[in-house]
C-alpha positions in Angstrom: 104.8 116.8 105.2 101.0 117.4 106.3 99.0 114.4 106.6 95.7 113.4 107.4 94.0 110.2 107.7 90.2 109.8 107.9 89.1 107.3 109.8 90.5 106.4 113.1 89.5 102.7 113.6 92.1 99.9 114.1 93.7 100.7 110.8 93.5 104.4 110.8 94.8 104.8 113.9 97.8 103.0 113.4 98.6 104.2 110.3 98.5 108.0 111.8 100.6 107.4 114.9 103.3 105.4 112.8 103.1 108.3 109.8 104.1 110.6 112.8 106.6 108.4 114.0 108.3 108.7 110.5 108.3 112.5 111.0 105.3 113.6 109.1 102.7 116.0 110.7 99.4 113.9 110.9 95.7 114.8 112.0 93.5 111.8 112.6 89.9 112.6 111.5 86.7 110.5 112.6 83.1 110.8 113.3 83.1 108.7 116.5 83.6 111.4 119.3 84.6 109.2 122.2 87.3 107.6 120.1 88.9 111.0 119.0 88.9 112.1 122.7 90.5 108.5 123.7 93.3 108.7 121.1 93.7 112.3 121.6 94.4 111.5 125.6 96.6 108.6 124.5 94.5 105.9 125.3 94.3 103.2 122.6 90.5 102.0 122.0 91.6 98.6 120.9 94.4 96.2 122.1 97.3 96.2 119.9 100.6 95.3 121.1 103.2 98.4 120.6 100.6 100.7 119.5 100.2 102.5 123.2 103.8 103.3 122.9 104.0 104.8 119.5 100.5 107.0 120.2 101.8 108.5 123.1 105.5 108.9 121.6 103.5 111.0 118.6 100.9 112.7 120.6 104.2 114.0 122.6 106.5 114.9 119.7 103.3 117.2 118.8 103.5 115.9 115.0 100.3 113.9 116.1 96.5 115.5 116.9 92.9 114.3 116.4 90.0 116.4 115.3 86.4 115.1 115.1 84.8 115.2 111.5 84.6 117.2 109.3 87.4 119.3 110.7 87.1 121.3 107.5 90.1 123.9 108.1 92.4 121.3 109.8 92.3 119.3 106.4 92.3 122.6 103.8 96.3 122.7 104.0 96.9 118.9 103.9 99.4 117.6 101.2 98.1 113.7 101.7 95.0 112.3 103.0 94.9 108.5 103.7 91.4 107.0 103.7 91.0 104.4 106.1 87.4 103.9 106.8 86.0 100.7 107.1 84.1 98.5 104.3 81.9 96.2 106.7 79.8 93.3 104.6 76.5 95.1 103.7 73.3 93.6 105.8 71.3 92.9 102.6 73.9 90.7 101.2 77.9 89.7 100.9 79.3 93.0 99.0 81.4 95.6 100.8 79.3 98.4 101.8 81.0 101.6 100.5 79.2 104.5 102.5 81.9 105.3 104.8 84.4 105.5 101.8 82.5 107.7 99.9 81.6 109.8 103.1 85.3 110.2 103.7 86.1 111.1 100.1 83.1 114.0 100.2 84.3 115.3 103.3 87.9 115.7 101.6 86.8 117.3 98.7 84.7 120.0 100.5 87.7 120.6 102.3 89.8 121.2 99.6 90.7 125.1 98.6 89.8 126.5 95.5 92.8 126.6 93.4 93.9 126.8 89.9 97.2 126.2 90.9 96.4 123.1 93.2 94.1 121.7 90.0 97.1 122.2 87.6 99.5 120.2 89.7 97.3 117.6 90.8 97.4 118.2 94.4 96.8 117.5 97.0 96.8 113.9 97.0 93.9 111.6 98.2 95.3 108.1 98.9 92.8 104.9 99.5 94.1 102.5 102.0 90.3 101.0 102.6 90.0 97.2 101.1 87.3 98.0 98.5 85.8 95.8 95.5 87.8 96.5 92.2 86.5 99.1 90.2 86.1 101.7 93.3 89.2 103.6 92.6 88.4 103.8 89.0 84.6 105.3 89.9 85.8 107.7 92.6 88.7 109.3 90.2 86.6 111.4 88.1 85.2 113.3 90.9 88.4 113.9 92.8 89.9 114.8 89.5 87.4 117.4 89.0 88.3 119.2 92.2 91.9 119.4 91.3 93.4 116.6 93.2 94.7 112.9 92.6 93.8 109.5 93.4 95.8 106.6 94.4 95.3 103.4 95.8 98.0 102.2 98.6 96.2 99.0 100.3 97.2 97.8 103.7 98.5 94.6 104.8 98.5 94.5 108.5 98.0 91.6 110.6 96.3 92.2 113.8 98.7 91.9 116.7 101.5 93.0 114.4 100.1 95.9 112.8 102.7 98.6 114.1 105.8 96.6 112.4 103.6 95.9 109.7 103.2 99.6 109.0 106.4 100.6 109.7 108.5 97.5 108.3 106.2 96.2 105.3 107.1 93.1 103.2 105.8 95.4 100.3 104.5 98.5 99.4 101.8 98.8 96.3 100.6 102.2 94.3 98.1 102.0 92.5 98.0 105.0 89.8 95.9 106.8 87.5 96.5 106.2 83.9 97.3 109.7 83.5 101.3 110.1 83.0 101.6 113.4 85.3 99.0 112.6 87.8 100.7 109.3 88.1 104.2 111.1 88.4 103.0 113.6 91.1 101.0 111.1 93.2 103.9 108.4 93.1 106.6 111.3 94.0 104.1 112.5 97.1 104.2 108.7 98.7 107.4 108.0 98.2 108.2 111.1 100.4 105.8 109.8 102.8 107.3 106.3 102.8 110.9 107.9 102.1 112.3 106.1 105.3 110.6 102.6 104.5 111.9 102.8 100.8 115.5 103.5 102.2 115.3 100.1 104.1 114.5 98.7 100.5 111.4 97.4 100.8 110.1 96.2 97.7 107.9 98.8 96.0 105.3 97.9 93.3 103.7 100.8 90.9 100.5 99.5 89.2 97.0 100.4 87.9 94.1 101.5 90.2 92.4 97.6 89.5 95.4 95.7 90.3 96.1 97.8 93.7 92.6 96.4 94.6 92.8 93.2 93.4 96.1 92.5 95.4 94.5 93.2 99.1 91.5 90.8 98.2 93.6 88.0 96.2 96.2 87.9 99.4 93.2 87.4 101.9 91.5 85.0 99.2 94.6 83.0 99.1 95.4 82.9 102.8 91.7 82.0 103.3 92.3 78.8 100.9 95.3 77.7 102.5 93.6 77.5 106.0 90.4 76.1 104.9 92.6 73.5 102.6 94.4 72.0 105.8 91.1 72.1 107.8 89.6 69.8 104.7 92.4 67.7 105.1 91.5 67.5 108.9 88.2 66.2 108.0 89.4 63.8 105.7 92.2 62.6 108.7 89.3 62.5 111.1 87.3 60.0 108.7 90.6 57.6 108.1 92.6 58.2 111.4 95.3 60.2 110.1 96.8 62.9 112.0 96.4 66.5 110.4 99.3 68.2 112.4 101.8 65.4 110.9 100.2 65.7 107.5 100.8 69.4 107.7 104.7 69.2 108.7 105.4 66.4 105.6 103.7 68.8 102.9 105.1 71.6 104.7 108.7 71.0 103.6 107.6 71.3 100.2 109.0 74.8 99.1 106.1 75.3 96.5 103.6 75.1 99.4 105.4 76.1 102.8 104.1 75.6 106.1 102.8 78.9 107.0 98.7 79.0 107.6 99.1 75.2 107.4 97.5 74.5 111.1 94.4 73.0 111.4 91.6 74.0 113.6 88.4 75.8 114.3 89.4 78.0 111.1 89.5 81.8 110.4 87.4 85.0 111.9 88.1 88.4 112.5 87.1 91.5 110.4 89.0 91.1 107.3 89.4 87.4 105.7 85.5 86.1 105.9 84.1 89.8 104.7 86.7 90.3 102.1 86.0 86.7 100.4 82.5 87.6 100.6 82.6 90.6 99.0 85.1 89.1 96.4 82.4 86.6 95.2 79.7 89.6 95.1 81.9 91.6 93.0 82.8 89.0 90.8 79.2 88.2 90.5 78.8 92.0 89.5 81.4 91.7 86.4 80.0 88.5 85.4 83.0 86.1 86.2 81.7 84.7 89.5 82.6 81.1 88.3 86.5 82.7 88.7 86.3 82.3 92.3 83.4 80.2 92.8 86.1 78.1 94.7 85.7 80.7 97.6 82.2 79.2 98.4 83.6 76.4 99.7 86.4 77.6 101.6 84.0 80.0 103.3 81.7 76.6 103.7 84.8 74.3 105.1 85.4 77.2 107.6 82.2 77.1 109.2 82.2 73.5 109.2 84.7 73.6 111.5 82.7 75.5 114.3 80.2 73.0 113.6 82.8 70.3 114.5 83.7 71.5 117.8 80.4 72.4 118.8 79.2 68.7 117.6 82.3 67.1 119.6 81.3 69.1 122.6 77.5 67.8 122.7 78.8 64.1 121.8 80.9 64.3 125.0 77.7 64.6 127.3 75.8 62.1 125.3 73.8 65.0 124.1 72.6 65.6 127.4 74.7 69.3 127.8 71.8 71.4 129.6 73.4 73.1 132.6 76.9 71.0 131.8 79.7 73.6 132.8 82.1 74.3 129.9 84.9 76.7 130.0 85.8 78.5 126.8 89.6 79.4 126.4 89.8 82.6 124.0 87.1 85.2 122.7 89.1 87.0 120.4 89.4 85.5 116.9 93.1 85.1 117.5 95.7 85.9 120.0 97.3 89.3 120.6 94.2 91.2 119.6 90.8 92.1 121.6 88.7 91.8 118.2 85.7 89.6 118.3 84.3 90.1 115.1 83.2 86.9 113.5 85.3 85.0 116.3 85.3 81.1 115.8 85.7 80.9 119.6 82.8 83.3 120.5 80.4 81.5 118.0 81.1 78.4 119.7 81.0 79.6 123.0 77.2 81.2 122.3 75.9 78.0 120.5 76.9 76.2 123.4 75.2 78.5 125.7 72.2 78.2 123.5 72.3 74.5 123.7 71.5 74.7 127.7 75.4 74.9 128.7 76.7 77.0 131.7 79.1 78.5 129.6 82.6 80.9 131.1 84.3 82.4 129.0 88.1 83.8 129.2 90.5 85.9 127.3 93.0 88.3 128.1 91.8 91.2 126.4 88.7 90.8 125.0 86.3 89.8 127.7 84.9 93.6 128.0 83.3 93.5 124.6 81.7 90.2 125.4 80.2 91.3 128.5 79.0 94.3 127.0 77.1 92.3 123.9 76.5 88.8 125.0 75.2 88.5 128.6 74.3 85.0 128.5 77.9 84.0 128.9 80.0 84.0 132.4 83.2 86.2 131.7 86.3 85.6 134.4 89.3 87.4 134.1 91.3 84.8 135.8 92.1 81.8 134.0 92.4 79.3 136.9 89.0 80.6 138.5 87.5 80.0 134.8 88.8 76.2 135.0 87.4 75.8 138.5 84.8 73.1 138.5 84.3 72.6 134.7 83.1 69.6 133.1 84.8 70.3 129.7 87.4 72.7 128.6 87.6 74.0 125.1 91.0 75.8 123.9 89.8 77.9 121.1 92.0 81.2 120.8 95.9 80.1 121.5 97.1 82.8 123.9 100.4 81.8 125.0 98.9 81.8 128.8 96.3 79.2 127.5 99.2 77.0 125.8 101.1 77.4 128.6 99.1 76.2 131.5 100.1 73.5 133.6 97.9 70.4 132.9 98.8 69.1 136.3 97.7 71.7 138.1 94.6 72.3 136.1 93.5 68.6 136.8 93.0 69.9 140.5 90.7 72.7 139.8 88.1 71.1 136.9 85.5 68.7 137.7 86.1 66.7 135.1 89.5 66.8 133.1 88.5 66.7 129.4 89.6 69.5 127.1 88.9 69.8 123.3 92.1 71.6 121.6 90.5 73.6 118.9 93.8 75.2 117.6 95.8 71.9 117.8 98.2 73.9 120.0 98.7 71.6 123.0 100.9 68.6 123.3 98.8 65.4 123.8 101.0 63.3 125.3 101.7 65.6 128.1 98.0 66.4 128.5 97.0 62.8 128.6 99.8 62.1 130.8 98.5 64.5 133.4 95.0 62.6 133.3 93.2 64.3 130.8 91.0 63.2 128.2 92.1 65.0 125.1 90.5 65.7 121.7 92.3 67.4 119.0 91.1 68.5 115.3 92.1 65.7 112.6 94.3 64.4 115.2 
């Protein structure tokens, strides 16, 4: 099929390359000229394991190309248009900013050829993948249908660090379909052609309404955020009582109704999805007059923020509040390992707050340092981990990259000024580090 992907950021670029790998003819469109130039040259503008390989393979096959918006001629004969633009948190509140979604839809509609045949058939199909407030698809649909096209909503469930696998081998596919039976049939048939290799694997397919499809994404993210904040709340109780949250998590995780995933206490979640999505969910619930239904998300967000406060307070307490000019090394800048994403990163926020308090903060990360160096000159960036540790008065492990978790504590002891570490991800073995001479502090342990 001929496919377009509007928006070539993290979601769109991965989706475009993956669809080309499935055999479709794909054009990726974006307003950012430098991003389009990089992608067209086979250069990934972000770090994602496996993405550079499928990008170059798709380009080499001739199945994938990129164009600068509006690209009207290139979009005119496309069968399926995927909308994969960002929906950032609005600057004046919690709600999602739909400017980019609306602009993308406008661009596609302007490129559609005028055709009575297309209008009768409900083609082409426009498919929303962006995370949007419930009700967005229903608001867009009349305008799209008036132009002779059909709208579906097909939410994404990508995990940064696993985006390629999650696109090519998702754990489920969700189609949000219009109420009109013929349009629903046309739209579903188009997506089933797009995803034929995935459906052949037996991947579950859920066909539902626009609102349900939109809610699936934000409900999933809200549940994950709640589970993370729950175990971090238990960490607070463990700190107050002398309990060990890692052992607590292991014990309750054996209950199959609970499970052990996302029960790892630490400094909390960040990134470009969970924080903004739970806030946008609250804002939309308020607009709908059902804010009490998701009022618990305020506590989820507050618990998450408190974990950052806790690490900052721990560090300051270690220096008896005399933190000025203390040499602190922060291991990790990205919000999670296997990513260079520093959006709402707990690790980066802690580093910045300690620097603001007067400490001399050196931060190291395998992939995220270019973005840190550009935006936060108050932090010292150091690519080499051992160099970053040299002379440090305190080490904070805040992103659990494998190269940090596997540091030899004996060797590290010889490099630092004072062997003290705060394990903000509870990723280290306290006995091994203490046996190597370190003063070890975890969270909730």
